[in-house]
TORLUM-782375 format. One record per residue: residue number from 0; residue in one letter; x, y, z of N, C-alpha, C in turn. Coordinates in pm, 1 decimal, decimal comma. Last residue first. Layout:
n=NUM | res=A | n_x=X | n_y=Y | n_z=Z | ca_x=X | ca_y=Y | ca_z=Z | c_x=X | c_y=Y | c_z=Z .
...
***
This chain:
n=133 | res=F | n_x=635,3 | n_y=1830,8 | n_z=83,7 | ca_x=715,9 | ca_y=1864,7 | ca_z=-62,1 | c_x=619,1 | c_y=1978,9 | c_z=-144,7 .
n=132 | res=R | n_x=659,5 | n_y=1646,1 | n_z=434,1 | ca_x=588,3 | ca_y=1730,1 | ca_z=283,8 | c_x=672,1 | c_y=1812,7 | c_z=172,1 .
n=131 | res=Q | n_x=754,6 | n_y=1425,2 | n_z=565,2 | ca_x=801,7 | ca_y=1550,2 | ca_z=500,7 | c_x=734,9 | c_y=1599,1 | c_z=364,7 .
n=130 | res=K | n_x=632,8 | n_y=1252,8 | n_z=856,7 | ca_x=596,4 | ca_y=1280,9 | ca_z=687,3 | c_x=707,2 | c_y=1385,4 | c_z=685,5 .
n=129 | res=D | n_x=717,1 | n_y=1149,0 | n_z=1106,1 | ca_x=643,0 | ca_y=987,1 | ca_z=999,9 | c_x=658,7 | c_y=1097,6 | c_z=856,2 .
n=128 | res=N | n_x=769,0 | n_y=1331,5 | n_z=1314,6 | ca_x=839,2 | ca_y=1182,6 | ca_z=1283,7 | c_x=797,3 | c_y=1117,5 | c_z=1222,7 .
n=127 | res=Q | n_x=550,0 | n_y=1510,2 | n_z=1305,9 | ca_x=688,2 | ca_y=1533,1 | ca_z=1291,5 | c_x=766,8 | c_y=1414,9 | c_z=1231,1 .
n=126 | res=I | n_x=297,5 | n_y=1341,0 | n_z=1356,3 | ca_x=366,7 | ca_y=1383,6 | ca_z=1181,9 | c_x=467,0 | c_y=1440,0 | c_z=1190,1 .
n=125 | res=G | n_x=364,8 | n_y=1067,2 | n_z=1558,6 | ca_x=330,8 | ca_y=1205,9 | ca_z=1526,5 | c_x=358,5 | c_y=1237,3 | c_z=1344,8 .
n=124 | res=E | n_x=459,5 | n_y=769,4 | n_z=1572,4 | ca_x=508,3 | ca_y=857,8 | ca_z=1663,8 | c_x=456,3 | c_y=999,3 | c_z=1649,8 .
n=123 | res=Y | n_x=251,2 | n_y=476,8 | n_z=1529,6 | ca_x=223,6 | ca_y=609,7 | ca_z=1487,8 | c_x=332,6 | c_y=713,8 | c_z=1574,7 .
n=122 | res=P | n_x=412,2 | n_y=122,5 | n_z=1517,0 | ca_x=361,3 | ca_y=310,1 | ca_z=1582,1 | c_x=386,0 | c_y=440,1 | c_z=1500,8 .
n=121 | res=G | n_x=328,0 | n_y=91,3 | n_z=1182,5 | ca_x=290,4 | ca_y=154,9 | ca_z=1297,7 | c_x=415,2 | c_y=161,7 | c_z=1377,3 .
n=120 | res=T | n_x=232,2 | n_y=94,9 | n_z=864,9 | ca_x=287,0 | ca_y=74,9 | ca_z=947,3 | c_x=305,1 | c_y=145,3 | c_z=1040,4 .
n=119 | res=K | n_x=-119,5 | n_y=178,6 | n_z=746,7 | ca_x=-2,4 | ca_y=231,5 | ca_z=800,4 | c_x=67,9 | c_y=140,8 | c_z=822,5 .
n=118 | res=Y | n_x=-435,4 | n_y=204,6 | n_z=498,0 | ca_x=-309,4 | ca_y=147,4 | ca_z=625,4 | c_x=-167,0 | c_y=166,5 | c_z=642,5 .
n=117 | res=E | n_x=-699,1 | n_y=340,2 | n_z=452,4 | ca_x=-575,6 | ca_y=375,3 | ca_z=470,5 | c_x=-508,0 | c_y=273,8 | c_z=577,0 .
n=116 | res=Y | n_x=-1026,4 | n_y=296,3 | n_z=303,4 | ca_x=-934,4 | ca_y=223,5 | ca_z=396,1 | c_x=-790,8 | c_y=314,8 | c_z=370,6 .
n=115 | res=V | n_x=-1241,6 | n_y=510,0 | n_z=128,2 | ca_x=-1102,1 | ca_y=420,7 | ca_z=160,0 | c_x=-1063,8 | c_y=395,7 | c_z=280,5 .
n=114 | res=L | n_x=-1520,3 | n_y=655,6 | n_z=-63,8 | ca_x=-1477,6 | ca_y=538,3 | ca_z=71,8 | c_x=-1330,4 | c_y=496,5 | c_z=48,2 .
n=113 | res=T | n_x=-1598,5 | n_y=907,8 | n_z=-219,3 | ca_x=-1562,7 | ca_y=757,1 | ca_z=-236,4 | c_x=-1500,7 | c_y=727,2 | c_z=-52,8 .
n=112 | res=N | n_x=-1826,1 | n_y=1112,6 | n_z=-150,8 | ca_x=-1868,8 | ca_y=1020,3 | ca_z=-83,5 | c_x=-1780,1 | c_y=863,7 | c_z=-134,9 .
n=111 | res=E | n_x=-1762,7 | n_y=1205,5 | n_z=-516,9 | ca_x=-1821,6 | ca_y=1262,4 | ca_z=-355,7 | c_x=-1870,2 | c_y=1115,5 | c_z=-309,1 .
n=110 | res=E | n_x=-1469,6 | n_y=1131,4 | n_z=-693,9 | ca_x=-1607,1 | ca_y=1109,6 | ca_z=-650,3 | c_x=-1699,2 | c_y=1170,6 | c_z=-552,1 .
n=109 | res=L | n_x=-1217,1 | n_y=1160,8 | n_z=-670,7 | ca_x=-1278,9 | ca_y=1193,9 | ca_z=-801,7 | c_x=-1393,5 | c_y=1185,7 | c_z=-818,3 .
n=108 | res=A | n_x=-953,2 | n_y=1250,1 | n_z=-440,6 | ca_x=-1048,5 | ca_y=1217,2 | ca_z=-473,7 | c_x=-1177,0 | c_y=1257,2 | c_z=-577,5 .
n=107 | res=L | n_x=-658,8 | n_y=1213,4 | n_z=-467,3 | ca_x=-751,8 | ca_y=1340,2 | ca_z=-538,4 | c_x=-900,6 | c_y=1290,2 | c_z=-534,0 .
n=106 | res=Y | n_x=-316,5 | n_y=1209,1 | n_z=-323,4 | ca_x=-467,0 | ca_y=1124,3 | ca_z=-378,6 | c_x=-556,2 | c_y=1251,0 | c_z=-399,4 .
n=105 | res=N | n_x=64,1 | n_y=1147,8 | n_z=-358,9 | ca_x=-86,6 | ca_y=1253,7 | ca_z=-302,4 | c_x=-181,0 | c_y=1147,0 | c_z=-365,5 .
n=104 | res=H | n_x=391,2 | n_y=1062,1 | n_z=-245,7 | ca_x=220,5 | ca_y=1023,7 | ca_z=-275,5 | c_x=147,4 | c_y=1126,6 | c_z=-265,7 .
n=103 | res=G | n_x=722,4 | n_y=948,8 | n_z=-298,8 | ca_x=619,4 | ca_y=1052,5 | ca_z=-222,7 | c_x=475,7 | c_y=990,8 | c_z=-288,8 .
n=102 | res=G | n_x=927,1 | n_y=691,1 | n_z=-135,1 | ca_x=873,9 | ca_y=788,5 | ca_z=-227,7 | c_x=787,7 | c_y=848,4 | c_z=-167,3 .
n=101 | res=H | n_x=866,8 | n_y=359,0 | n_z=-51,0 | ca_x=932,8 | ca_y=452,7 | ca_z=-48,3 | c_x=897,7 | c_y=583,7 | c_z=-143,5 .
n=100 | res=F | n_x=589,8 | n_y=214,4 | n_z=-83,1 | ca_x=691,1 | ca_y=185,4 | ca_z=46,3 | c_x=806,9 | c_y=270,2 | c_z=61,7 .
n=99 | res=T | n_x=291,7 | n_y=255,5 | n_z=-89,5 | ca_x=378,0 | ca_y=312,3 | ca_z=-99,7 | c_x=488,1 | c_y=266,2 | c_z=13,9 .
n=98 | res=F | n_x=11,4 | n_y=76,4 | n_z=-289,3 | ca_x=110,5 | ca_y=86,0 | ca_z=-232,1 | c_x=193,5 | c_y=181,7 | c_z=-208,3 .
n=97 | res=S | n_x=-339,1 | n_y=94,9 | n_z=-367,7 | ca_x=-233,2 | ca_y=136,3 | ca_z=-380,9 | c_x=-137,1 | c_y=64,4 | c_z=-230,9 .
n=96 | res=A | n_x=-604,0 | n_y=-121,9 | n_z=-481,3 | ca_x=-544,9 | ca_y=-72,7 | ca_z=-382,4 | c_x=-364,8 | c_y=-40,8 | c_z=-426,0 .
n=95 | res=D | n_x=-920,7 | n_y=-174,4 | n_z=-587,7 | ca_x=-787,8 | ca_y=-163,1 | ca_z=-633,8 | c_x=-745,4 | c_y=-114,7 | c_z=-511,7 .
n=94 | res=G | n_x=-1228,9 | n_y=-149,8 | n_z=-506,8 | ca_x=-1116,9 | ca_y=-261,1 | ca_z=-527,6 | c_x=-1014,2 | c_y=-265,5 | c_z=-542,2 .
n=93 | res=A | n_x=-1277,0 | n_y=107,5 | n_z=-745,8 | ca_x=-1362,9 | ca_y=37,2 | ca_z=-564,0 | c_x=-1305,3 | c_y=-96,0 | c_z=-605,8 .
n=92 | res=E | n_x=-1014,6 | n_y=227,5 | n_z=-852,4 | ca_x=-1164,5 | ca_y=240,6 | ca_z=-845,5 | c_x=-1234,7 | c_y=136,8 | c_z=-729,4 .
n=91 | res=L | n_x=-794,8 | n_y=505,5 | n_z=-949,8 | ca_x=-810,8 | ca_y=398,7 | ca_z=-854,1 | c_x=-965,3 | c_y=365,8 | c_z=-835,0 .
n=90 | res=I | n_x=-542,7 | n_y=619,0 | n_z=-1168,9 | ca_x=-669,7 | ca_y=625,9 | ca_z=-1091,1 | c_x=-753,1 | c_y=528,5 | c_z=-1068,4 .
n=89 | res=E | n_x=-242,2 | n_y=779,7 | n_z=-1161,4 | ca_x=-330,9 | ca_y=642,9 | ca_z=-1203,2 | c_x=-488,8 | c_y=693,6 | c_z=-1148,6 .
n=88 | res=E | n_x=73,2 | n_y=922,1 | n_z=-1287,7 | ca_x=-73,2 | ca_y=953,9 | ca_z=-1188,3 | c_x=-190,8 | c_y=824,7 | c_z=-1283,5 .
n=87 | res=T | n_x=412,8 | n_y=893,4 | n_z=-1220,4 | ca_x=305,0 | ca_y=836,9 | ca_z=-1273,2 | c_x=161,4 | c_y=932,5 | c_z=-1173,7 .
n=86 | res=I | n_x=611,3 | n_y=1014,2 | n_z=-1105,1 | ca_x=659,4 | ca_y=940,6 | ca_z=-1180,2 | c_x=519,1 | c_y=898,5 | c_z=-1238,9 .
n=85 | res=L | n_x=734,2 | n_y=1364,6 | n_z=-1038,4 | ca_x=640,6 | ca_y=1250,3 | ca_z=-1050,6 | c_x=636,0 | c_y=1160,0 | c_z=-1144,6 .
n=84 | res=T | n_x=1002,6 | n_y=1402,4 | n_z=-806,0 | ca_x=948,6 | ca_y=1404,8 | ca_z=-918,1 | c_x=849,8 | c_y=1315,5 | c_z=-932,0 .
n=83 | res=N | n_x=1134,6 | n_y=1355,6 | n_z=-527,5 | ca_x=1004,7 | ca_y=1493,3 | ca_z=-525,9 | c_x=940,4 | c_y=1426,7 | c_z=-670,9 .
n=82 | res=D | n_x=1320,6 | n_y=1187,1 | n_z=-520,1 | ca_x=1386,5 | ca_y=1301,9 | ca_z=-538,2 | c_x=1209,6 | c_y=1420,7 | c_z=-556,4 .
n=81 | res=L | n_x=1219,4 | n_y=926,2 | n_z=-532,4 | ca_x=1278,5 | ca_y=940,0 | ca_z=-395,3 | c_x=1296,5 | c_y=1114,2 | c_z=-378,1 .
n=80 | res=D | n_x=888,9 | n_y=1001,7 | n_z=-710,1 | ca_x=998,5 | ca_y=896,7 | ca_z=-708,1 | c_x=1073,7 | c_y=982,1 | c_z=-567,9 .
n=79 | res=Y | n_x=553,8 | n_y=955,3 | n_z=-683,0 | ca_x=656,7 | ca_y=1040,2 | ca_z=-690,8 | c_x=786,9 | c_y=972,3 | c_z=-642,8 .
n=78 | res=L | n_x=210,7 | n_y=967,4 | n_z=-797,2 | ca_x=298,0 | ca_y=879,3 | ca_z=-745,5 | c_x=455,3 | c_y=943,7 | c_z=-759,6 .
n=77 | res=F | n_x=-97,1 | n_y=1010,7 | n_z=-713,0 | ca_x=12,9 | ca_y=1083,8 | ca_z=-772,1 | c_x=93,3 | c_y=1041,3 | c_z=-721,2 .
n=76 | res=I | n_x=-433,1 | n_y=898,6 | n_z=-791,2 | ca_x=-310,9 | ca_y=889,5 | ca_z=-717,6 | c_x=-164,3 | c_y=946,6 | c_z=-794,2 .
n=75 | res=K | n_x=-772,2 | n_y=949,4 | n_z=-793,7 | ca_x=-658,9 | ca_y=987,2 | ca_z=-872,8 | c_x=-531,5 | c_y=952,0 | c_z=-767,4 .
n=74 | res=V | n_x=-1019,0 | n_y=745,0 | n_z=-712,7 | ca_x=-938,4 | ca_y=848,7 | ca_z=-667,4 | c_x=-783,2 | c_y=850,9 | c_z=-781,6 .
n=73 | res=K | n_x=-1378,6 | n_y=667,6 | n_z=-665,8 | ca_x=-1269,9 | ca_y=688,3 | ca_z=-759,3 | c_x=-1148,9 | c_y=805,0 | c_z=-722,6 .
n=72 | res=G | n_x=-1642,4 | n_y=470,3 | n_z=-497,2 | ca_x=-1567,0 | ca_y=585,8 | ca_z=-573,6 | c_x=-1449,6 | c_y=589,6 | c_z=-636,7 .
n=71 | res=Q | n_x=-1559,1 | n_y=267,9 | n_z=-224,0 | ca_x=-1630,5 | ca_y=338,3 | ca_z=-345,2 | c_x=-1587,0 | c_y=447,9 | c_z=-390,8 .
n=70 | res=I | n_x=-1291,0 | n_y=133,2 | n_z=-146,8 | ca_x=-1402,7 | ca_y=80,2 | ca_z=-131,2 | c_x=-1527,6 | c_y=134,2 | c_z=-171,5 .
n=69 | res=I | n_x=-934,1 | n_y=151,8 | n_z=-220,6 | ca_x=-1057,9 | ca_y=204,8 | ca_z=-259,0 | c_x=-1188,7 | c_y=112,3 | c_z=-252,8 .
n=68 | res=V | n_x=-698,9 | n_y=155,1 | n_z=55,5 | ca_x=-783,8 | ca_y=44,8 | ca_z=-36,5 | c_x=-923,5 | c_y=93,3 | c_z=-78,6 .
n=67 | res=W | n_x=-378,7 | n_y=211,1 | n_z=88,0 | ca_x=-477,0 | ca_y=257,9 | ca_z=12,4 | c_x=-576,2 | c_y=147,3 | c_z=-87,6 .
n=66 | res=S | n_x=-31,7 | n_y=204,6 | n_z=275,1 | ca_x=-156,3 | ca_y=136,5 | ca_z=119,8 | c_x=-309,2 | c_y=224,3 | c_z=160,3 .
n=65 | res=E | n_x=242,9 | n_y=319,6 | n_z=311,4 | ca_x=74,3 | ca_y=325,2 | ca_z=360,4 | c_x=54,5 | c_y=233,1 | c_z=240,0 .
n=64 | res=Q | n_x=505,3 | n_y=290,0 | n_z=588,0 | ca_x=451,6 | ca_y=257,6 | ca_z=445,3 | c_x=278,2 | c_y=309,9 | c_z=451,7 .
n=63 | res=A | n_x=802,5 | n_y=454,9 | n_z=754,6 | ca_x=633,8 | ca_y=452,7 | ca_z=761,8 | c_x=595,2 | c_y=396,4 | c_z=650,3 .
n=62 | res=I | n_x=1052,3 | n_y=257,1 | n_z=837,9 | ca_x=982,9 | ca_y=330,6 | ca_z=760,9 | c_x=867,1 | c_y=344,7 | c_z=756,0 .
n=61 | res=Y | n_x=1320,6 | n_y=226,3 | n_z=1032,4 | ca_x=1239,5 | ca_y=158,5 | ca_z=952,3 | c_x=1139,8 | c_y=304,7 | c_z=917,8 .
n=60 | res=N | n_x=1621,6 | n_y=94,5 | n_z=1215,7 | ca_x=1555,8 | ca_y=189,3 | ca_z=1114,0 | c_x=1425,0 | c_y=189,6 | c_z=1041,6 .
n=59 | res=D | n_x=1734,5 | n_y=-152,2 | n_z=1336,8 | ca_x=1739,8 | ca_y=-47,5 | ca_z=1363,8 | c_x=1632,1 | c_y=113,5 | c_z=1286,8 .
n=58 | res=Y | n_x=1587,3 | n_y=-450,9 | n_z=1354,6 | ca_x=1620,9 | ca_y=-336,2 | ca_z=1287,6 | c_x=1633,5 | c_y=-235,8 | c_z=1327,9 .
n=57 | res=N | n_x=1414,4 | n_y=-710,7 | n_z=1495,3 | ca_x=1604,9 | ca_y=-701,2 | ca_z=1434,2 | c_x=1611,1 | c_y=-612,1 | c_z=1306,8 .
n=56 | res=V | n_x=1237,2 | n_y=-694,9 | n_z=1714,7 | ca_x=1235,2 | ca_y=-641,8 | ca_z=1625,2 | c_x=1367,0 | c_y=-664,2 | c_z=1621,7 .
n=55 | res=K | n_x=1094,7 | n_y=-996,2 | n_z=1925,3 | ca_x=1141,8 | ca_y=-853,3 | ca_z=1924,7 | c_x=1165,7 | c_y=-786,8 | c_z=1748,8 .
n=54 | res=K | n_x=699,2 | n_y=-1033,7 | n_z=1906,7 | ca_x=829,5 | ca_y=-1046,8 | ca_z=1860,2 | c_x=936,3 | c_y=-898,5 | c_z=1868,4 .
n=53 | res=W | n_x=380,9 | n_y=-1140,2 | n_z=1950,4 | ca_x=492,2 | ca_y=-1057,6 | ca_z=1972,9 | c_x=632,5 | c_y=-1104,9 | c_z=1963,6 .
n=52 | res=L | n_x=222,7 | n_y=-1327,2 | n_z=1690,3 | ca_x=315,6 | ca_y=-1343,1 | ca_z=1833,8 | c_x=388,8 | c_y=-1230,9 | c_z=1832,3 .
n=51 | res=H | n_x=-134,4 | n_y=-1417,5 | n_z=1625,6 | ca_x=8,1 | ca_y=-1351,9 | ca_z=1594,8 | c_x=102,3 | c_y=-1335,1 | c_z=1757,6 .
n=50 | res=K | n_x=-305,7 | n_y=-1677,9 | n_z=1600,3 | ca_x=-269,1 | ca_y=-1553,6 | ca_z=1669,8 | c_x=-146,3 | c_y=-1532,8 | c_z=1595,4 .
n=49 | res=H | n_x=-608,0 | n_y=-1874,6 | n_z=1440,8 | ca_x=-475,5 | ca_y=-1880,6 | ca_z=1533,7 | c_x=-441,6 | c_y=-1723,4 | c_z=1549,9 .
n=48 | res=P | n_x=-789,3 | n_y=-2178,4 | n_z=1308,2 | ca_x=-771,9 | ca_y=-2049,5 | ca_z=1418,3 | c_x=-620,6 | c_y=-2030,6 | c_z=1486,9 .
n=47 | res=K | n_x=-695,3 | n_y=-2261,9 | n_z=973,1 | ca_x=-663,0 | ca_y=-2295,9 | ca_z=1107,0 | c_x=-702,9 | c_y=-2195,3 | c_z=1160,3 .
n=46 | res=F | n_x=-923,6 | n_y=-2137,3 | n_z=738,7 | ca_x=-812,6 | ca_y=-2202,2 | ca_z=750,5 | c_x=-804,5 | c_y=-2211,9 | c_z=919,3 .
n=45 | res=T | n_x=-1197,2 | n_y=-2185,1 | n_z=441,7 | ca_x=-1131,3 | ca_y=-2151,0 | ca_z=561,2 | c_x=-970,5 | c_y=-2160,2 | c_z=597,4 .
n=44 | res=D | n_x=-1450,5 | n_y=-2201,4 | n_z=216,5 | ca_x=-1294,2 | ca_y=-2160,3 | ca_z=231,7 | c_x=-1322,4 | c_y=-2121,4 | c_z=398,8 .
n=43 | res=G | n_x=-1706,1 | n_y=-2118,3 | n_z=192,3 | ca_x=-1658,6 | ca_y=-2226,4 | ca_z=292,5 | c_x=-1540,4 | c_y=-2289,7 | c_z=302,5 .
n=42 | res=L | n_x=-1708,8 | n_y=-2029,1 | n_z=-134,0 | ca_x=-1783,0 | ca_y=-2064,2 | ca_z=-44,9 | c_x=-1707,6 | c_y=-2169,1 | c_z=41,0 .
n=41 | res=K | n_x=-1359,7 | n_y=-1923,7 | n_z=-200,0 | ca_x=-1531,8 | ca_y=-1987,0 | ca_z=-230,3 | c_x=-1565,1 | c_y=-2025,1 | c_z=-130,0 .
n=40 | res=L | n_x=-1161,7 | n_y=-1626,2 | n_z=-217,5 | ca_x=-1243,9 | ca_y=-1755,2 | ca_z=-119,5 | c_x=-1375,8 | c_y=-1754,3 | c_z=-215,6 .
n=39 | res=K | n_x=-878,3 | n_y=-1500,8 | n_z=-280,2 | ca_x=-1009,8 | ca_y=-1467,4 | ca_z=-372,4 | c_x=-1120,1 | c_y=-1595,1 | c_z=-323,5 .
n=38 | res=L | n_x=-729,3 | n_y=-1251,6 | n_z=-104,2 | ca_x=-753,2 | ca_y=-1402,5 | ca_z=-89,6 | c_x=-857,3 | c_y=-1363,9 | c_z=-202,0 .
n=37 | res=S | n_x=-361,3 | n_y=-1110,1 | n_z=-155,8 | ca_x=-521,0 | ca_y=-1071,0 | ca_z=-172,9 | c_x=-569,3 | c_y=-1257,3 | c_z=-155,6 .
n=36 | res=A | n_x=-168,1 | n_y=-961,1 | n_z=171,0 | ca_x=-202,8 | ca_y=-1062,5 | ca_z=80,5 | c_x=-332,2 | c_y=-1043,8 | c_z=16,1 .
n=35 | res=C | n_x=60,6 | n_y=-746,2 | n_z=257,5 | ca_x=-65,9 | ca_y=-734,8 | ca_z=221,4 | c_x=-95,9 | c_y=-894,5 | c_z=112,3 .
n=34 | res=Q | n_x=251,6 | n_y=-563,7 | n_z=508,5 | ca_x=256,3 | ca_y=-636,3 | ca_z=425,4 | c_x=59,0 | c_y=-678,4 | c_z=375,2 .
n=33 | res=L | n_x=549,3 | n_y=-284,8 | n_z=512,4 | ca_x=407,1 | ca_y=-317,3 | ca_z=516,6 | c_x=366,7 | c_y=-441,6 | c_z=418,4 .
n=32 | res=F | n_x=824,2 | n_y=-355,1 | n_z=543,7 | ca_x=709,6 | ca_y=-359,1 | ca_z=685,0 | c_x=570,3 | c_y=-344,7 | c_z=667,8 .
n=31 | res=Q | n_x=936,1 | n_y=-603,6 | n_z=310,5 | ca_x=886,4 | ca_y=-491,8 | ca_z=348,0 | c_x=835,4 | c_y=-470,5 | c_z=481,7 .
n=30 | res=N | n_x=1037,5 | n_y=-863,0 | n_z=241,5 | ca_x=1183,5 | ca_y=-774,0 | ca_z=303,9 | c_x=1066,4 | c_y=-637,7 | c_z=351,7 .
n=29 | res=D | n_x=840,9 | n_y=-991,3 | n_z=80,6 | ca_x=857,0 | ca_y=-999,4 | ca_z=237,0 | c_x=955,9 | c_y=-925,3 | c_z=310,1 .
n=28 | res=D | n_x=645,3 | n_y=-758,7 | n_z=-94,6 | ca_x=791,4 | ca_y=-847,8 | ca_z=-70,3 | c_x=797,1 | c_y=-883,4 | c_z=63,6 .
n=27 | res=C | n_x=279,4 | n_y=-790,9 | n_z=-147,8 | ca_x=441,2 | ca_y=-698,6 | ca_z=-77,3 | c_x=555,6 | c_y=-784,4 | c_z=-78,4 .
n=26 | res=L | n_x=128,0 | n_y=-991,6 | n_z=-219,8 | ca_x=148,5 | ca_y=-855,4 | ca_z=-277,0 | c_x=257,9 | c_y=-774,6 | c_z=-241,0 .
n=25 | res=N | n_x=95,4 | n_y=-1316,7 | n_z=-196,7 | ca_x=145,2 | ca_y=-1221,4 | ca_z=-120,8 | c_x=146,3 | c_y=-1081,9 | c_z=-175,9 .
n=24 | res=E | n_x=-211,0 | n_y=-1442,8 | n_z=-301,3 | ca_x=-114,9 | ca_y=-1377,0 | ca_z=-336,8 | c_x=-42,3 | c_y=-1280,0 | c_z=-264,5 .
n=23 | res=R | n_x=-464,3 | n_y=-1677,5 | n_z=-390,8 | ca_x=-365,4 | ca_y=-1621,1 | ca_z=-282,9 | c_x=-272,8 | c_y=-1570,1 | c_z=-327,7 .
n=22 | res=N | n_x=-619,3 | n_y=-1731,6 | n_z=-650,3 | ca_x=-650,0 | ca_y=-1757,0 | ca_z=-496,8 | c_x=-588,3 | c_y=-1700,9 | c_z=-370,0 .
n=21 | res=L | n_x=-607,5 | n_y=-1345,2 | n_z=-766,4 | ca_x=-633,4 | ca_y=-1492,7 | ca_z=-775,0 | c_x=-632,3 | c_y=-1576,6 | c_z=-639,2 .
n=20 | res=F | n_x=-691,1 | n_y=-1038,3 | n_z=-867,4 | ca_x=-726,5 | ca_y=-1139,5 | ca_z=-775,3 | c_x=-705,7 | c_y=-1258,0 | c_z=-829,5 .
n=19 | res=D | n_x=-703,4 | n_y=-817,3 | n_z=-1041,4 | ca_x=-589,8 | ca_y=-894,6 | ca_z=-1063,9 | c_x=-595,6 | c_y=-999,5 | c_z=-988,3 .
n=18 | res=S | n_x=-865,7 | n_y=-667,3 | n_z=-1076,7 | ca_x=-900,0 | ca_y=-742,5 | ca_z=-1164,3 | c_x=-761,6 | c_y=-832,6 | c_z=-1153,8 .
n=17 | res=K | n_x=-843,1 | n_y=-466,6 | n_z=-863,8 | ca_x=-938,7 | ca_y=-562,1 | ca_z=-832,8 | c_x=-933,1 | c_y=-692,4 | c_z=-883,2 .
n=16 | res=R | n_x=-508,0 | n_y=-400,8 | n_z=-887,5 | ca_x=-638,7 | ca_y=-359,9 | ca_z=-912,0 | c_x=-729,5 | c_y=-511,5 | c_z=-876,1 .
n=15 | res=Y | n_x=-224,8 | n_y=-252,9 | n_z=-750,5 | ca_x=-313,7 | ca_y=-367,6 | ca_z=-753,4 | c_x=-465,1 | c_y=-377,5 | c_z=-749,9 .
n=14 | res=I | n_x=43,5 | n_y=-86,4 | n_z=-720,8 | ca_x=-64,6 | ca_y=-59,4 | ca_z=-777,0 | c_x=-119,6 | c_y=-207,7 | c_z=-803,6 .
n=13 | res=Q | n_x=349,8 | n_y=48,4 | n_z=-595,0 | ca_x=278,7 | ca_y=-79,4 | ca_z=-625,4 | c_x=139,1 | c_y=-67,7 | c_z=-636,7 .
n=12 | res=H | n_x=644,1 | n_y=191,2 | n_z=-540,3 | ca_x=501,8 | ca_y=196,8 | ca_z=-519,0 | c_x=455,8 | c_y=80,8 | c_z=-628,2 .
n=11 | res=L | n_x=930,8 | n_y=155,8 | n_z=-542,9 | ca_x=908,5 | ca_y=240,3 | ca_z=-433,9 | c_x=718,3 | c_y=251,1 | c_z=-423,9 .
n=10 | res=L | n_x=1194,1 | n_y=-31,8 | n_z=-498,6 | ca_x=1074,5 | ca_y=-51,2 | ca_z=-556,4 | c_x=1003,8 | c_y=63,2 | c_z=-431,4 .
n=9 | res=L | n_x=1509,1 | n_y=27,3 | n_z=-659,4 | ca_x=1411,9 | ca_y=-6,7 | ca_z=-542,5 | c_x=1269,4 | c_y=29,8 | c_z=-537,9 .
n=8 | res=G | n_x=1641,5 | n_y=79,2 | n_z=-872,2 | ca_x=1615,6 | ca_y=-28,1 | ca_z=-860,4 | c_x=1496,6 | c_y=-81,7 | c_z=-730,2 .
n=7 | res=N | n_x=1778,8 | n_y=316,4 | n_z=-946,1 | ca_x=1862,3 | ca_y=205,9 | ca_z=-878,6 | c_x=1787,0 | c_y=89,7 | c_z=-846,2 .
n=6 | res=K | n_x=1579,0 | n_y=466,9 | n_z=-994,1 | ca_x=1678,3 | ca_y=459,0 | ca_z=-1117,6 | c_x=1793,1 | c_y=346,4 | c_z=-1082,1 .
n=5 | res=D | n_x=1261,5 | n_y=299,8 | n_z=-840,4 | ca_x=1396,6 | ca_y=419,2 | ca_z=-878,5 | c_x=1477,1 | c_y=420,9 | c_z=-995,4 .
n=4 | res=Y | n_x=992,8 | n_y=173,6 | n_z=-956,2 | ca_x=1144,7 | ca_y=190,7 | ca_z=-894,0 | c_x=1188,8 | c_y=295,1 | c_z=-906,6 .
n=3 | res=Y | n_x=663,2 | n_y=40,1 | n_z=-964,3 | ca_x=728,4 | ca_y=153,2 | ca_z=-1005,4 | c_x=860,9 | c_y=139,9 | c_z=-905,5 .
n=2 | res=K | n_x=422,2 | n_y=-227,8 | n_z=-1096,4 | ca_x=546,0 | ca_y=-173,5 | ca_z=-980,3 | c_x=588,1 | c_y=-67,0 | c_z=-1023,1 .
n=1 | res=K | n_x=110,2 | n_y=-340,0 | n_z=-1077,5 | ca_x=217,5 | ca_y=-209,0 | ca_z=-1168,4 | c_x=294,6 | c_y=-205,6 | c_z=-1059,6 .
n=0 | res=M | n_x=-61,8 | n_y=-613,5 | n_z=-1168,6 | ca_x=-7,5 | ca_y=-523,8 | ca_z=-1085,2 | c_x=117,5 | c_y=-476,7 | c_z=-1157,2 .
***
């Protein structure tokens, strides 16, 4: 797993490769709005049925955080610092994931019919309240 920080130690971005899979690993720090875990399951693995509870939030502000999971094809990802300067470029392949907690990002499909799952924290309140382009 690769992590990218700003000069003050704030976690901005994270790249997780298919080859990084362990039995179970929480990929995102508990204090992030976006949460993800990786699970490498054996035949017959299961867990107790459950549901998740509605709860009151205990914060005044939140940020939309985003993750991409590459299903098929290749994507070039561009990761930016808080001041919009480019930090790195990475190639993501099938099974890889990116997480953007803070800072900017951009993606470029490198193969025809590239398939991606995009996850974001919600609720979504429209582009005017969610994004700033640069």
